[in-house]
C-alpha positions as CSV (number, residue, x, y, z in Angstrom):
1,M,16.3,-7.6,-7.0
2,K,19.9,-6.4,-7.2
3,H,20.0,-6.6,-11.0
4,L,17.2,-3.9,-11.0
5,N,18.9,-1.9,-8.2
6,L,15.7,-2.2,-6.0
7,D,16.0,-1.9,-2.3
8,L,12.9,-2.6,-0.1
9,T,14.4,-0.6,2.8
10,Q,14.3,2.6,0.6
11,L,10.5,2.4,0.4
12,N,10.0,5.7,2.1
13,S,13.3,7.5,1.3
14,V,11.5,10.2,-0.8
15,V,9.1,10.8,2.0
16,D,11.9,11.1,4.5
17,R,13.6,13.7,2.3
18,L,10.3,15.7,2.1
19,L,9.9,15.5,5.9
20,A,13.3,17.0,6.3
21,V,12.2,20.2,4.6
22,T,8.5,20.3,5.8
23,E,7.7,22.5,8.7
24,N,3.9,22.6,8.8
25,P,2.9,20.3,11.7
26,R,-0.2,18.9,9.9
27,H,1.7,18.2,6.7
28,R,4.4,16.5,8.8
29,F,1.8,14.3,10.5
30,L,0.3,13.3,7.2
31,L,3.6,12.4,5.7
32,M,4.5,10.3,8.8
33,A,1.1,8.5,8.6
34,Y,1.6,7.9,4.9
35,A,5.1,6.4,5.5
36,R,4.0,4.3,8.4
37,H,1.0,2.9,6.5
38,R,3.2,1.9,3.5
39,A,5.8,0.3,5.7
40,L,3.3,-1.7,7.7
41,E,1.5,-2.8,4.5
42,V,4.8,-4.1,2.9
43,A,5.9,-5.7,6.2
44,G,2.7,-7.7,6.3
45,R,1.6,-6.0,9.5
46,Y,-1.6,-4.9,8.0
47,E,-3.7,-5.2,11.2
48,E,-1.8,-2.1,12.6
49,I,-3.0,0.0,9.6
50,F,-6.5,-0.1,10.9
51,A,-5.7,1.6,14.2
52,P,-8.3,4.2,15.2
53,D,-5.8,7.1,14.7
54,M,-4.7,5.9,11.3
55,M,-7.7,5.0,9.2
56,S,-11.4,6.1,9.0
57,P,-13.9,3.3,9.6
58,D,-15.5,4.3,6.3
59,A,-12.4,4.3,4.1
60,V,-12.9,3.6,0.4
61,Y,-10.2,2.4,-2.1
62,H,-10.5,3.1,-5.8
63,L,-8.0,1.0,-7.6
64,T,-7.6,1.3,-11.4
65,V,-4.4,-0.8,-12.0
66,G,-3.4,-3.9,-13.9
67,G,-6.4,-3.5,-16.2
68,N,-8.8,-3.7,-13.3
69,N,-11.2,-1.1,-11.9
70,V,-12.0,-2.1,-8.3
71,V,-13.7,-0.3,-5.5
72,L,-13.2,-1.5,-1.9
73,N,-15.8,-0.2,0.5
74,G,-14.9,-0.1,4.2
75,Q,-12.2,-1.7,6.4
76,Q,-13.4,-5.3,6.0
77,Q,-12.9,-5.4,2.3
78,I,-9.6,-3.4,2.5
79,K,-8.3,-5.8,5.2
80,G,-9.3,-8.7,3.0
81,L,-7.0,-7.4,0.2
82,Y,-4.0,-6.9,2.6
83,R,-4.6,-10.3,4.2
84,M,-4.5,-12.0,0.8
85,W,-1.3,-10.1,-0.1
86,A,0.4,-11.0,3.2
87,Q,-0.4,-14.7,3.0
88,T,0.7,-15.0,-0.7
89,N,4.0,-13.0,-0.5
90,Q,2.5,-10.1,-2.6
91,T,3.4,-7.4,-0.1
92,A,6.9,-6.8,-1.5
93,F,6.8,-3.3,-3.1
94,Y,9.7,-1.4,-4.5
95,L,10.0,2.1,-5.8
96,G,12.2,2.9,-8.8
97,T,11.4,6.7,-8.9
98,E,8.9,8.7,-6.9
99,E,7.7,12.3,-6.5
100,V,5.6,13.0,-3.4
101,S,3.7,16.1,-2.4
102,V,1.5,17.0,0.7
103,S,-1.3,19.4,1.3
104,D,-3.8,19.9,4.2
105,H,-5.9,16.9,3.3
106,Y,-3.9,14.9,0.7
107,V,-0.7,13.1,0.1
108,T,0.0,12.4,-3.6
109,S,2.6,10.3,-5.3
110,I,3.7,9.6,-8.9
111,S,6.1,6.7,-9.2
112,T,7.6,3.9,-11.2
113,A,6.8,1.0,-8.9
114,Y,7.4,-2.7,-8.7
115,Q,5.1,-5.2,-6.9
116,Q,5.8,-8.9,-6.4
117,V,2.6,-10.6,-7.6
118,S,1.5,-14.2,-8.0
119,G,0.6,-15.8,-11.3
120,K,-2.6,-16.9,-9.7
121,S,-3.6,-13.3,-9.0
122,L,-2.7,-12.2,-12.5
123,R,-4.8,-15.0,-14.1
124,A,-7.7,-14.2,-11.8
125,N,-7.6,-10.5,-12.7
126,K,-7.8,-11.4,-16.4
127,L,-10.8,-13.6,-15.8
128,L,-12.6,-11.0,-13.7
129,N,-12.1,-8.5,-16.6
130,R,-13.9,-10.8,-19.0
131,L,-16.9,-11.5,-16.8
132,P,-20.0,-9.4,-16.4
133,K,-19.5,-6.9,-13.6
134,F,-22.0,-8.3,-11.2
135,I,-20.4,-11.7,-11.4
136,S,-16.8,-10.4,-11.1
137,R,-17.8,-8.3,-8.1
138,R,-19.3,-11.3,-6.4
139,L,-16.2,-13.4,-7.0
140,L,-13.9,-10.6,-5.8
141,E,-15.9,-10.2,-2.6
142,R,-15.7,-13.9,-2.0
143,A,-12.0,-13.8,-2.4
144,L,-11.7,-10.9,0.0
145,D,-13.7,-12.8,2.6
146,E,-11.3,-15.8,2.5
147,Q,-9.3,-16.2,5.7
148,H,-6.6,-18.4,4.2
149,H,-4.7,-18.2,0.9
150,D,-2.1,-20.5,-0.6
151,T,1.1,-19.3,-2.2
152,D,3.5,-20.8,-4.7
153,D,7.0,-19.2,-5.0
154,N,7.5,-21.0,-8.4
155,D,4.6,-18.8,-9.8
156,M,5.7,-15.3,-8.9
157,Y,6.4,-12.2,-11.0
158,L,7.6,-8.7,-10.5
159,H,5.0,-6.3,-12.0
160,K,6.4,-2.9,-13.1
161,Y,4.0,0.0,-13.1
162,V,5.0,3.1,-14.9
163,G,3.7,6.5,-13.9
164,M,1.5,5.1,-11.1
165,Q,-0.6,7.9,-9.6
166,M,-1.8,7.8,-6.0
167,I,-4.0,10.3,-4.1
168,W,-4.5,9.5,-0.4
169,P,-7.1,11.8,1.2
170,Y,-7.1,12.3,5.0
171,D,-9.8,13.6,7.4
172,S,-9.6,16.5,9.8
173,R,-7.7,14.4,12.3
174,G,-5.2,13.0,9.8
175,R,-7.0,9.6,9.4
176,L,-6.8,7.9,6.0
177,L,-10.1,8.2,4.1
178,G,-9.0,5.9,1.3
179,E,-6.7,5.5,-1.7
180,D,-7.2,6.5,-5.3
181,V,-4.7,4.6,-7.4
182,Y,-4.5,4.9,-11.1
183,E,-2.2,3.4,-13.7
184,P,-2.4,5.7,-16.8
185,L,0.4,4.0,-18.8
186,Q,-0.7,0.4,-18.6
187,H,0.8,-0.2,-22.0
188,Q,4.3,0.4,-20.6
189,S,3.9,-2.0,-17.7
190,E,6.1,-5.1,-17.6
191,L,5.9,-8.6,-16.0
192,I,9.2,-10.1,-14.9
193,K,9.2,-13.8,-14.0
194,L,11.0,-14.5,-10.7
195,D,13.0,-17.5,-9.8
196,A,11.7,-19.0,-6.5
197,K,15.0,-18.1,-4.8
198,D,14.4,-14.5,-5.6
199,V,10.9,-14.3,-4.1
200,L,10.9,-12.2,-1.0
201,S,8.5,-13.7,1.6
202,T,6.2,-11.5,3.6
203,A,8.1,-12.5,6.8
204,R,11.4,-11.4,5.3
205,C,9.8,-8.0,4.3
206,G,8.8,-7.6,7.9
207,E,12.3,-8.3,9.1
208,L,13.8,-5.8,6.6
209,L,11.4,-3.0,7.4
210,A,11.1,-3.4,11.2
211,P,13.9,-0.9,11.9
212,H,12.2,1.6,9.6
213,I,8.7,1.5,11.0
214,K,8.2,4.4,13.3
215,P,5.3,5.0,15.8
216,L,2.8,7.7,14.9
217,P,3.0,10.8,17.2
218,S,-0.1,12.1,18.9
219,F,-2.2,14.2,16.5
220,D,-3.4,16.4,19.4
221,E,0.1,17.1,20.6
222,M,1.8,17.5,17.2
223,V,-0.9,19.3,15.2
224,L,-3.1,20.9,17.8
225,G,-0.5,21.6,20.4
226,K,-2.4,19.9,23.2
227,Q,-0.5,18.1,25.9
228,D,-1.6,14.6,26.9
229,R,-2.4,15.0,30.6
230,R,-3.3,11.4,31.3
231,V,-1.4,9.9,34.2
232,A,0.7,6.9,33.4
């Protein structure tokens, strides 16, 4: 996406700058967890997001974006979304601008963001919006349960979200409790048709981000100051 000056490897550049001036150990841990989660998601390594030290088993996602209002309850449904994105080259996510803040139990972000999305997903979203809620919910859950999804690089778009607001809550041990994602300026969003040669595969996303994915430190050691006394 050179013509838009978008660079996948700069996904967490704002988080890195905030980390450089953040001293509170708990705040630093949350920022590291936030950055790792995003990098793993975009790299297609979604299984690693569900590590016991990263996400609560009862996590809930509230997603009000792209004209949809969706709630994902628990890791199974959340994993289904990430699996679908990974198999259909929809993990590519770029940030134009972003402001990030951190507190004891939240990381918040406001950004202009771009996601690579499939035409099939866009059409499905429009259909779900027109159907009665109980039917659209059933169809959504069926899609999230699917283990294999097809992709078509000739039917891909770049979806620009303006002013996207995200609040990520964390529990007492720094595990993600969910995501609250809201697109307040939907009327300013844009869809940019991509040539197949410009589509970034999930595998390529993983290659580009691999050097930037950092292990999460021990919560006990970093935040609580407890030494790990286990014998190697």
